[in-house]
N, C-alpha and C positions, 0 to 999 in steps of 0.2 A: 495358591494364591491372592494374597487379600486385595481388593480392591478398596480403595478409599471411597467413606459412603460423601454423597453431595446433596449439597439443598434440591429439593423440588424446584421446579421450574415456578409453581404458585409463589413459594415461600421467596424466593429469589426477587421476583419484581414486586410481589407484597414488600420486601426488606429496601427495595430498592425505589420502591414508591416513595413508604415512609423516608426513608433516608432522603427524598426531595424534598419531602412535605414539613420536614426538619430544618432542614436549610433554608427553603422558603421562609419559615416561621422568623428563624437567625436574621435571615439580612431584611426582612419588614421589620425585625421590631429595630435591627441599627439604622435603618432608614429614618425609622419613627424619631427613633432618639435621636438623629443626626438634628433634625429638621425641629423637633421639641428644644435640643439644646440651643440653634441659632436663633428662634424666637422664644427663649425662654424669656425676654424683659421684656415681651409684647403681650405673654401670656399670664407675666406677674401683673400689667398691669392690666388686663384683661379681668383677672381674677379678681383687684385689688375694686374694679370697681363692681363687680356682681356682690359681692360683700359691702358695698357701701347701699347698692340697693338693696339688699338684704337686709340688713339693719334697720331700714326704716320701711320696709315695706309692711310690717305689722304696725305702726305705731298706732297710735289712740289718744283724741284729745277727749278731754273727762270735762264733766258738767262744771267744773272748778278750772275749768281750761290749763289745766296741767296735763302735760303727754309723758304718756307709758308707749315703753317700747317692751316689743314682743321676738319672743325668741324659741325656735321650737327643737327638738333635741337633736335633731339631725343640723338644723345650722350652727349648735352652738359645739356637734361633732367638728365640723366642716372648720370654724374658727377656728379650733383646739389644732388643728393639722398643717395652719399656715404659720412658715417659720415666721419669728418674731411678729406677731401682728397687732396691733394697735391701732384702736377705735375712739375716738374724741365723735359726740352728738351735741349741737346744739342748738333752742329753739330760739330763734330772735323776735319772735311774739314776746315771750315772757321772762328773755334773753336770763336765759338759764340753759346750766348743763346740764344734761340728759343722761350721757354717761363718759367718763373719762377710765380708759385702759387702754396702758398702767396709770395710775396716778402720778399728776406730773407732766403726761403728754403734750400738755397746752404749750408747755417752754421749747417744745419743736417745733411749732408754728410758725413760720413767714409770716404770716399774716393772724391778726385777730380775730377771733369770731367774732366779735362787732361788728367786723370790714366788710363791706359784699361779698363773698366768694364766690365766683364762676367756676368753671371746669377750668382745673390746672392738674399738670401733673411735673413732679420735682421731684428730684433725689436728695436728699439730706444726709448728715454725717452725723454722727450719736456722741454725744459733747462725754468725755471724760474717760473715755475708753479707746485709744488707736485701733485695737485688736479690734471691735464692736464693723459687724458689715454695716456698710453704707442705708438706706433706706430708702423706697419707693413710695411716695406721696402722694395721694390724691386728697385733693380738696375743691367741696363741689357741694353747691345747693341744691337738695336733692328733692322731690315733690313727695308727699305721702299724704295717706287719709286724712292726718293731722294738722295738714299744711307743708310748705318748704321747712327745708330744714338742712340746716348744714351740718357736714360731714366731714369728715377726716379721717382717711385709712390710712395707715402704713405698714408696712410686710420686709422683710431682709431684701436687701436687694442680691437677687441669683448670684451663687458663686462662680467664680472664673473655673473654678476647678471640679473636674466632672466626679459627683458623689454617689458610691455604690447605693446607697439609702434612695438616694432619686432615681436613679437607676430603674430600678424595682420596685418602686411605687408605677413610677410609669409604664412599666412593662404589667404589672398586676393590673393595672385600673384601668388600663387606655389600651396597651395594644393587646392582652391577652383576651379582653371580654366579645373583643371583632375581630381577631385572627385565629382564637383557640375554637370555634366553633366551626369553625370553615375547615380548617385542616380536621378535623373529629367527624365531617361529614364529605371529605375526599378521602380521606383512611375505608370508611367505611363502603361509599361508591366503588373506591378503588378492588376490594376485598370480593365487593356482591359482584362485579366486573369479570375478574380472576375467577371465581368459583363458578359463572355461568360459561365463561369462554372455555375454561378447561375439563366441561361437563364432560363433552365428545371424548376428548382423551379416554377417560373412566370408561364411558360406556363403550371403545372399541377396544379397554385391557379387558373390561369382562367377559365382552363377545368371543374374545381369541382365547381365554378362558376356557372358556364352552366348550373349542373346537377340541374335540377328539379323533378319533383311528374310527370312530362310529357315522362322525359328523364331517367329517373331509370333504363334502363338499358345501359346507356354509363357508360363506366370506362375511368380512367385516364389512356392516355400513359406509356406506362414502359419502350420505349426508352429513358431511364435516366439517369446521372452518376448512379455508383456502390452506392456510399454513398447516394443516396436518396434514390437508387432502394428501400429498407425496409421499406422506410416511404411510397412510392407508393404504394409500396404492402399492406397494410398494411392498407391505406384508401380503396384500390378496396373490400379487401375482409372486412369492417363494411359495403361499400356500396351493397355487397350480402346477412350480413345477415339483410342490413334494407330492403332491396327489401322482401328477405324471411318472412320478419313481417309483411310487408305493404300486400305480400300474404295471409297470413294465415289470419289477422287482415280481409281484404276484404271480402273470402271465408265464415269466421265465419258471419259475417252482412249476407252476404245475404244469407247464408243457415239461418242460426237465422231466419231471416225475411221471406224466404222463407218459412218455414216450419211451422211458426204463421200466415200463412194467411190463410191457410184453417182452424183452430180451430176457428177461429175470422168467418169465413164465415158462418159454422156451428153455433156460435152464436149468431149471426145478426138472423139466417133463427128462432133460437127457441126462438128471443128477438120476432119478429115477430108473431107468434104462442102463444106464453103468451095468458093468459082469465086477468091477470092482468096489466091492460095496464098502467098504474098507475105506477107502479112499472119497467114496461119497458121503460114508458118515460124517467125514472129518470135514467134508465143506461145506453141508448141507448147515451148520449152527452158522455161519458167516451168512448164506445164502438166506436165511431164515433175518437174522438181523437188518439184512441190506433191505426184503421186501417190505420189513416193518419198517425202517423210515421213508421210505418210500410212501408207503398208505400215510408217516404226517405225516409230509409235506404233500400230499395231497388234502386230505384235513385240512392241516394249513392256511391252506390256497384256499379254503372253500371258505374258513371260516374270515379269514381276511378281506373276503371280496363283500362278503356285510350282505351277501343275497339272500331274500327272506325266505324264511324255512317256513314247510309246510309243517303245520302245529295241530293237532289234536288232542285228544284225552288220553292220555297214556297211565297203564298200571306201571307203576313202577315194581313192583312184587313180582310183576309177568316180567319184565325186562331181565331183573335182578335173578328170578329163577330162571331162567334159560341160558344165563350166562354163568349160571352154578354152575349146571346139569351140563353144557358143553366144555367147562375145562375140567370137570370129575376126573376123566379119565387121564388128563394130564399131569392133572394134581396124585392120580397115585402111581404112576408112573417112577416121580420123583420121588414117592414115599411119603405124601403130605395131602395134608385134608383140605377141603373146603364146604361150604357149609353155610344156610339161609338160615336166620332169624327174621322173622316176617307177621305181620297180624293176619288173622282169618281174615279179611276184607279188603277189600283193595285199594291203595295210596296213589292215587291219581293225580296228574297236570297237567298243567296243557302246555305242550310240549312236542317236539319231535323223535320220534321212537328210535330213530339211526344214530341219528346224534348223541341224547340220552345210550342208548346201547352202547356206544365207540365210548363214551363217557366213563362209562361202567366197569369196561371189560376192560379196558386201559389201570385202574384201580387196581383191579382182580388181580391179572396179569405181575404187576410191581410188587403187590403184595407176596405171589407165590413165586417170584423169582428173588425174594429179599428172605425168606420167613427158612428157615431150615429145613431138611428131613426130618419125622415125627413128631413138626408140630401143624399146627390148622390157621387158616386163614379165613373170617367170616364176614360174612357182609350182612348187613342189618338195616331192614328196612323197617321206615314206623311213621308215625301220623305226622305231622309236620308240617309238611314231607321232608324226612329225612333217608338218608344213604349215607351207609358209614362203612367202611371196607376196615377189617382190623386183622395186623399181623402179628406174631412173634419171634419179631426179625431185630436188627438192632437198634431200628428206632430212627428217627431224624434229630441231629443233634441242633439244642434251641438257636447255636449261631450260623445254623443251615437253613434254618424255616425261611426266615425274612427271602432269602433270594431261590426258594422252590421252585415258583410258579415260574421263572422266568426261562423264554426261550435259550437252548441251547445250554441251561448252567448244568452243570455237573456235580456232584457232590465229593468229597473226598471216596468216600464210602459205594460212588454209584457204581454200577457195573454195566459197559454193554448201553449199550440208549444211544440217543444223540442228545438228549435233554429237551425232546419236545413233549413227551406223554403229558406229562402234569400241566403242561401249559395250554393243551389243547383241554384237557380236561376243566380247566379253571375256563376259560372262554367258552364251552358248551355252559358251565354253570349260569357265568353271566348273563349269556344271552336265552338263559330261561330262568333269569330273575334271580338268579341262587349265588351262595356262594362256596368257596370249596375254600376247607381250613385243614390243618393239622395238628396233632393232639399225640399225648402218649398214650399207647392203650394198654388197658386192663390186660389184655395177654403177653405186655411185657415188651411190641415195638410200635409198629408204629400205626396212630388211626387217623384214616382218610375221610371226612365229613362233605357232603355236599348238603348244606342247607336252603332246602328252595322257598324258603320263606324269608329267605335274604339276611337272616337276623342270625348272627354266630349266636349256638346256644348250648343245652346241655350233650353229654354225651347220651344217645339215643336208650340205646339198651347193653349197658354192663358187662359185653359177653366173658364168656368162660371157656375154655379149653371143650370140644364137642364129648359128649361122651360116646362109649361105642355105639350103642344107637339111637339112632336121631329121632328126633319128636317128627309127624308128619308131616309138618311145615318146613321139614327142612330137608336139605339135597345135601349129599355128604357122601365122600369117596376117600 
């Protein structure tokens, strides 16, 4: 079943905040445009007045009593942006026209420049073309560094129709420089706030990922925001229930296996005393399989309890040699061989001798089970430290190898057993810092390797079928 992907909380909140900021920007822009549109005449009058003051602000009267007007680049650029701008400047002292742009503007003035101008705003019609807009005209006598000058400034009266150019210019020049930085700052603050607010969720997820079977007692930190606290508490309560369930399962398995050991021992004793030896021989393999299953369940229960193991310096060569010597008679009875290849010096690790012995024994017994009569099983101990078990059986198909160490998993070619042996070996290897892996053996069957360095490596010593007479460091049968 495909679960549709959903946005994270952080992205969802950031998207909503960004949408809110954009809507806010649009609303503010519309409000400002509406206010500016309603005040466009007043703003045009203010602009005309500012231009009149700028025209004479740097006027200079020379020694010859002539007046010169000076404009900066920014002023000229500003003048060029005003629609239909016309300027007339008159010096009443010299009775001289200082500026007339465009030529002939004097004809638009309702009063001649020789008359005393006072402050006056008027709206006049342009002569000649009825399509031309009306002009807003300011006529005033302005003080300047060169003395009072008469200034007339006219510009097109604002249109009654909203123009996109005016809208864009107003937003870019008046709205965006003010609102834009505020919105960007708000988005940055929202992003920072969301990151800090959701950081406890990420930490709780990391803590949950670190909880394994080995750390079942660990719980999530409850120092989280109040909105997340119920979820963290619910997860901790779920972990408590899981712990209780695991403990109950372990106790049941251990108790059941322990209670079954005594009846099995009595049953074995009765089989040994049966007069009908053929019937006893027929029943004995089933009894051995049941006994093996009980022992494996007890081993699983002990491993699952995660009780500290008593560890000392253990010699892998000695352990493997004892196992090979103990299983040699069984191998001979089945027409098979088992041998040990090891260095002349001890190979030591810090571990539990009983657990390691059980794990290696399990590998050797499995190898003997699948090795055909007339073939050999070879146990290799090498520096690393590494322990390998080679057999000449059918091997493990590549598609089965990923599942091989799962509990109760049995492949197509598995005979007998409950699928617990290799899972127990893998767990013992893990508790000793090692790694259990499977490969193809040069003998033709399976290669089981425990690399106690924890790193998958090469085959320690590619074996060959043992010769009739074995070296001194090999035990064979």
